Each structure stands twice: as C-alpha cells, then as structure tokens.
C-alpha positions in Angstrom: -31.0 34.7 5.9 -27.4 33.9 5.9 -28.0 33.2 2.2 -28.4 36.6 1.1 -25.1 37.8 3.0 -23.7 34.7 1.0 -25.1 36.3 -2.0 -23.8 39.8 -1.1 -20.6 38.3 0.0 -20.6 36.5 -4.1 -20.9 39.6 -5.5 -17.6 41.3 -3.8 -15.9 38.4 -4.1 -16.6 38.9 -8.1 -15.9 41.8 -8.1 -12.5 41.6 -6.1 -12.0 38.8 -8.9 -11.7 40.6 -11.7 -9.0 42.7 -10.2 -7.0 40.0 -10.1 -3.9 39.6 -7.5 -4.7 39.9 -4.1 -1.5 42.1 -4.5 -2.9 44.6 -7.3 -3.1 48.2 -6.6 -6.3 48.4 -8.7 -8.3 45.8 -5.3 -6.7 49.3 -3.1 -8.9 51.7 -5.1 -11.6 49.6 -5.7 -11.9 48.8 -2.0 -11.2 52.6 -1.4 -14.5 53.3 -3.8 -16.5 51.9 -2.3 -15.9 53.4 1.1 -16.4 56.8 -0.9 -20.2 55.5 -1.7 -21.2 55.7 2.1 -23.4 57.4 3.1 -21.5 60.7 5.4 -22.2 60.3 8.7 -23.1 63.6 10.7 -21.4 65.4 13.2 -23.1 64.7 16.0 -22.5 60.7 15.3 -19.4 61.0 15.1 -19.4 59.8 19.2 -17.6 58.0 21.5 -20.3 55.8 21.5 -20.2 55.3 17.9 -16.1 55.0 18.0 -15.3 51.2 16.7 -12.0 50.6 19.6 -9.4 48.8 19.2 -9.1 50.2 15.3 -5.5 52.2 14.9 -7.2 55.0 12.6 -10.4 56.6 13.5 -13.4 54.2 12.8 -17.2 55.2 13.4 -20.3 53.0 13.4 -23.3 53.4 13.5 -26.4 51.1 14.2 -30.1 51.0 13.9 -32.8 48.5 15.4 -35.6 49.0 12.7 -38.5 46.2 11.7 -36.3 43.5 14.1 -33.1 44.0 11.1 -30.1 45.9 11.9 -29.0 48.8 9.8 -25.7 50.2 9.8 -24.3 53.1 8.5 -19.8 53.7 9.0 -17.2 55.9 8.4 -13.5 56.2 9.1 -10.5 58.5 8.9 -8.4 56.0 6.9 -9.6 55.5 2.9 -8.9 52.0 3.1 -10.5 51.3 6.5 -12.9 53.4 4.8 -13.4 51.0 2.3 -13.7 47.6 5.0 -16.4 49.6 6.7 -18.7 49.4 3.1 -17.8 45.3 3.2 -19.0 45.2 6.6 -22.1 47.1 5.9 -22.8 45.8 2.6 -22.4 42.5 4.0 -24.4 43.3 7.4 -26.8 46.0 6.4 -30.3 45.7 7.0 -30.0 41.7 8.5 -31.8 40.0 11.2 -28.7 39.5 14.1 -29.6 35.2 13.8 -28.2 35.5 10.3 -25.3 38.4 11.4 -24.1 36.0 14.1 -24.7 32.7 12.1 -22.4 34.2 8.7 -18.1 33.4 8.9 -17.5 36.5 8.5 -13.5 35.1 8.7 -14.4 32.4 6.1 -15.5 36.0 3.3 -12.5 38.3 4.5 -10.1 35.2 3.5 -12.6 34.9 0.4 -11.7 38.0 -0.6 -8.8 38.2 -0.6 -8.1 40.5 2.4 -5.9 38.1 4.7 -2.9 38.7 2.4 -3.2 41.8 0.5 -4.7 44.1 4.4 -2.2 44.5 6.8 -2.4 42.8 9.9 -3.1 46.3 11.9 -5.8 47.1 8.9 -7.1 43.1 10.2 -7.3 44.1 13.7 -9.3 47.1 13.0 -11.6 45.5 10.9 -12.2 42.5 13.4 -12.8 45.1 16.1 -15.8 46.3 13.9 -16.9 42.2 13.5 -17.6 42.5 17.5 -19.5 45.5 17.4 -21.5 44.4 15.2 -21.8 41.0 16.5 -22.3 42.7 20.0 -24.9 45.3 18.6 -27.1 41.8 16.7 -26.7 39.7 20.5 -27.7 42.4 22.1 -30.8 43.2 20.0 -32.3 39.3 20.1 
C-alpha cells in the first residue's frame, strides 16, 4: 500500500525535477498550481475543529473515513501553503491508515526539494498538517 504513495511521490518528484533548481520561481508557481486544483471547502467545513494548529497561515483539513481508507480535503488562505496541502492530499487521500503511518514523509519532503526551498515557518506548518493526518490515521486503526 505504501507503494501507491511512493508511486504518487515519484510522479510529483518528476514534475518538480523537470523544473530544475529548488529555488526556481517556476517550482513555486507549480506548487501554487497544485493548490488551485484542490476541491474547495464549504464555509461549513472551515470550522475550528477542521483547522490545523501550528500553521502560520490558516489551514483547514477535512478527514472522511471511507471503506477502511481516509479521504482528505483541505484548503489554506495562502497559495503556497494550499499547494503543500495539495501535496499531502495527493499522497495520502484514499489510503489505508497503515500505509499513511508507514510512509516516510520527511524523506518525501526532501525528495521534492522542499527542505531548501520552503521557509522554516511553512515547513513547520507542513509538518503540523502531517501530524494531523497521522493522528487521524491512528484514530481509525
């Protein structure tokens, strides 16, 4: 099951690798484009319960258990952070909790070139989102 996540990571990494240097503005534009592809959340879903703590930007993450898997949807008030939400949704939505918990997201973050390109504040926010995803996966087990 983690193979499915690894395949998604490979596809994302290929997209970002084609854009060259991690500091290239095109990579930021691509990340923001990924975020623009997210399904919008309703106003009713933008609740305190769905808000991710630890992010400088406002981030909402909706988790829906379905057939032994977790479906994630999210949004942010920041274009770059919305792109990071899209990366998490791409990697983890539709996956079994065991696969989510077994996946090394820190290695994925580095593989995508985000370590050097994303500010420490946004990195901290990303890993707050990861903690939320992992918490929801643990709760489903």
